[in-house]
Each structure stands twice: as structure tokens, then as C-alpha cells.
C-alpha positions as CSV (number, residue, x, y, z in Angstrom):
1,M,-5.9,15.3,-61.5
2,M,-4.6,17.2,-58.4
3,L,-1.1,16.6,-57.4
4,K,0.2,17.3,-53.9
5,S,3.5,17.6,-52.0
6,T,3.1,17.1,-48.2
7,T,6.1,17.6,-45.8
8,R,5.7,18.0,-42.1
9,H,5.1,21.9,-42.2
10,V,4.2,22.4,-45.8
11,H,1.4,21.1,-48.0
12,I,1.3,22.2,-51.7
13,Y,-1.6,21.4,-53.9
14,T,-2.2,21.9,-57.6
15,A,-5.6,23.4,-56.8
16,I,-7.4,26.6,-55.7
17,V,-9.6,27.0,-52.7
18,A,-13.3,27.5,-53.4
19,N,-16.0,27.3,-51.0
20,N,-13.7,25.9,-48.4
21,E,-12.7,23.0,-50.7
22,L,-9.7,22.2,-52.9
23,V,-10.6,22.4,-56.6
24,P,-7.9,20.9,-59.0
25,S,-6.2,23.4,-61.2
26,D,-3.6,22.8,-63.9
27,D,-1.9,26.2,-63.4
28,K,-2.4,27.3,-59.8
29,L,-0.8,26.2,-56.6
30,T,-2.2,26.3,-53.1
31,L,0.2,26.5,-50.0
32,D,-0.8,25.3,-46.5
33,I,1.8,26.4,-44.0
34,D,2.3,24.4,-40.7
35,P,-1.1,22.6,-40.7
36,D,-0.5,21.1,-37.2
37,N,0.4,24.5,-35.7
38,E,3.7,23.3,-34.4
39,F,5.0,26.9,-34.4
40,N,4.2,30.3,-33.4
41,W,4.1,32.6,-36.3
42,S,4.3,36.4,-36.7
43,D,2.8,38.1,-39.8
44,D,6.3,38.8,-41.1
45,A,7.3,35.2,-40.8
46,I,4.3,34.1,-42.8
47,K,4.9,36.7,-45.4
48,A,8.5,35.5,-45.6
49,V,7.4,32.0,-46.3
50,Y,4.8,33.0,-49.0
51,A,7.6,35.2,-50.5
52,E,10.0,32.3,-50.7
53,F,7.2,30.1,-52.1
54,D,6.6,32.7,-54.8
55,R,10.3,32.8,-55.6
56,L,10.6,29.1,-55.8
57,V,7.6,28.8,-58.1
58,D,8.9,31.6,-60.3
59,A,12.3,29.9,-60.5
60,A,10.5,26.7,-61.7
61,A,8.5,28.6,-64.3
62,G,8.4,26.7,-67.6
63,E,8.9,23.2,-65.9
64,D,6.3,20.5,-66.1
65,L,4.1,20.4,-62.9
66,T,5.1,17.1,-61.6
67,D,5.3,15.4,-58.2
68,Y,9.2,15.7,-58.2
69,N,8.9,19.5,-58.8
70,L,6.3,20.0,-56.1
71,R,8.4,17.9,-53.6
72,R,11.4,20.0,-54.4
73,I,9.6,23.2,-53.7
74,G,8.2,21.7,-50.5
75,S,11.7,20.4,-49.4
76,D,13.2,23.9,-49.9
77,L,10.4,25.6,-47.9
78,E,11.1,23.1,-45.1
79,H,14.7,24.3,-45.1
80,F,13.5,27.9,-45.1
81,I,11.2,27.3,-42.2
82,R,14.1,25.7,-40.2
83,Q,16.1,28.9,-40.9
84,L,13.4,31.0,-39.6
85,L,13.3,28.8,-36.4
86,Q,17.2,29.0,-36.0
87,Q,17.1,32.9,-36.4
88,G,14.3,33.1,-33.8
89,A,11.7,34.5,-36.3
90,I,9.4,31.7,-35.3
91,S,9.2,29.4,-32.2
92,Y,7.8,26.1,-31.2
93,N,4.2,26.2,-30.0
94,L,4.3,24.6,-26.6
95,K,0.6,24.1,-26.8
96,S,0.7,22.0,-30.0
97,R,-0.9,18.6,-29.9
98,A,2.4,17.2,-31.4
99,L,5.5,18.4,-29.6
100,N,8.0,16.5,-31.4
101,Y,10.6,19.2,-32.2
102,S,10.9,18.0,-35.7
103,M,13.3,20.9,-36.7
104,G,15.6,20.3,-33.7
105,L,15.4,20.8,-30.0
106,P,14.5,24.4,-29.0
107,R,17.3,26.7,-27.7
108,V,17.1,27.5,-24.1
109,E,19.0,30.6,-22.9
110,A,20.7,30.0,-19.5
111,D,19.3,32.2,-16.7
112,K,22.3,34.4,-16.0
113,S,20.7,35.7,-12.8
114,A,20.7,32.3,-11.3
115,S,24.6,32.2,-11.2
């Protein structure tokens, strides 16, 4: 049976992708980052999320693959993505179909030349 953890920006499945479909797996996880394209991502930011995912999965090695453990990893990744947004490594995609600023209002720098 395939387990999953879905948060706003992170979907984790106990599955692999084969022929564009999820195939349940007892020992593999698949990560889908920002499925609604709420953010603009650089390659480095995507790599950072995957690296954090790998770190969290490695830290949970030996634990049972349960809904709770998947949700904990998903929640930790949400916090990591919020940090990337706050650091300016990613930004909101203003062309997204769902502009709800789920990670907080965007920072707007004051135009110093207008003073």
C-alpha cells in the first residue's frame, strides 16, 4: 500500500515513478516539490531541497515507514522552503494560479529613488 504525505509545497510518496505513474514501493520515496508552482526556483534551490530531503530520510533510517514519519519529513521540508523564501533563494511566482502567499507576505523593498 502506498503511503503519502502532502503539504502545500511538498508531496512525498512511498513509490517510484515508472512510465509517468507512481508505483508503490516498500523502500523508496518520491518527492514532488511545489506541485502548484507557487515559487520561482533556481537549480541551486531545488538541489538544496533535495539535499535536505536526503538528510532527513537518512536521519530517519531504521525507523518504520509510517504516515507520521512521512508527515514529519514533509513538515521539516516546509520549514526549509520557508527559510529559502526568507533568504531570497526563491521567490513567489506571481503568475501562479493560486496567489495566497502561504509562507507569508512577500518582502517589498522601498524605492529609495522616490524619496
